C-alpha positions in Angstrom: -100.4 -71.1 105.5 -103.1 -71.1 108.2 -100.8 -73.1 110.6 -98.0 -70.5 110.1 -100.4 -67.6 110.8 -101.7 -69.3 113.9 -98.2 -70.0 115.1 -97.1 -66.4 114.6 -100.2 -65.1 116.3 -99.6 -67.4 119.2 -96.0 -66.2 119.6 -97.2 -62.6 119.4 -99.9 -63.1 122.0 -97.5 -64.9 124.4 -94.8 -62.2 124.0 -97.4 -59.5 124.6 -98.7 -61.3 127.7 -95.3 -61.6 129.2 -94.4 -58.0 128.4 -97.7 -56.8 130.0 -97.1 -58.8 133.1 -93.6 -57.4 133.5 -94.6 -53.8 132.8 -97.6 -54.0 135.2 -95.4 -55.1 138.0 -93.2 -52.0 137.6 -93.8 -48.5 139.1 -95.1 -45.9 136.6 -91.8 -44.1 136.4 -89.9 -47.4 135.7 -92.6 -48.4 133.2 -92.1 -45.1 131.3 -88.4 -45.5 131.4 -88.6 -49.0 130.0 -91.0 -48.1 127.2 -88.8 -45.1 126.3 -85.7 -47.2 126.2 -87.4 -49.8 124.0 -88.7 -47.1 121.7 -85.3 -45.5 121.5 -83.7 -48.8 120.5 -86.3 -49.3 117.8 -85.9 -45.7 116.5 -82.1 -46.1 116.4 -82.4 -49.4 114.5 -84.7 -47.6 112.0 -82.2 -44.8 111.5 -79.3 -47.2 111.0 -81.2 -49.1 108.4 -82.2 -45.8 106.7 -78.6 -44.5 106.7 -77.3 -47.8 105.3 -79.9 -47.7 102.5 -79.1 -44.1 101.6 -75.3 -44.7 101.7 -75.6 -47.7 99.3 -78.0 -46.0 97.0 -76.7 -45.6 93.5 -73.5 -47.6 93.9 -74.3 -49.8 91.0 -74.9 -53.1 92.9 -78.1 -53.7 90.9 -79.0 -53.3 87.3 -78.6 -49.8 85.9 -81.7 -48.1 84.6 -81.7 -47.3 80.9 -83.7 -44.3 79.7 -85.6 -44.7 76.5 -87.7 -42.1 74.7 -91.4 -42.9 74.1 -91.9 -43.6 70.5 -94.7 -42.1 68.5 -97.9 -44.1 68.7 -99.0 -45.4 65.4 -102.8 -44.9 65.2 -104.8 -46.6 62.5 -106.0 -44.2 59.8 -109.6 -43.6 59.3 -111.0 -44.8 56.0 -114.0 -42.4 56.2 -113.8 -38.8 57.1 -115.4 -37.3 60.1 -119.2 -36.9 59.6 -120.5 -33.6 61.1 -123.3 -34.1 63.6 -126.8 -33.3 62.4 -128.7 -31.7 65.3 -132.1 -32.4 63.7 -131.7 -36.2 63.8 -132.5 -38.4 66.7 -129.1 -40.1 66.6 -127.1 -39.9 69.8 -123.9 -37.8 69.5 -121.6 -40.6 70.5 -122.7 -43.0 67.8 -122.2 -40.3 65.1 -118.8 -39.3 66.3 -117.5 -42.8 66.6 -118.5 -43.5 63.0 -120.9 -46.3 64.0 -123.7 -44.9 61.7 -122.8 -44.7 58.0 -122.8 -41.2 56.5 -125.5 -42.1 53.9 -128.1 -42.7 56.7 -127.6 -39.3 58.2 -130.0 -36.6 57.0 -128.5 -33.3 55.8 -130.6 -30.1 56.0 -129.8 -26.8 54.3 -129.6 -23.8 56.6 -131.5 -20.7 55.3 
């Protein structure tokens, strides 16, 4: 893998060096024209690829998508009911709501 990356990097650097040498030898107007022509060819190629993809979209060459409804999620039923939180205890709220503390250990107070 490293050899392939080094080889591709070498090709890129060599191509970039040759392109820079050729563009530096041109006048500024010719350089601008050359760069604009190269960009125009690249943009035209991109547009052709985009048009080809859009024209072929949905013609059934691939697998068709099948729509399915989401089924109701089956949750496990709670064996114990929800224990109301007792604000006078020092038990954190998350432990009480999650049912981690048995209901018999919670202290109930009467409100006057």
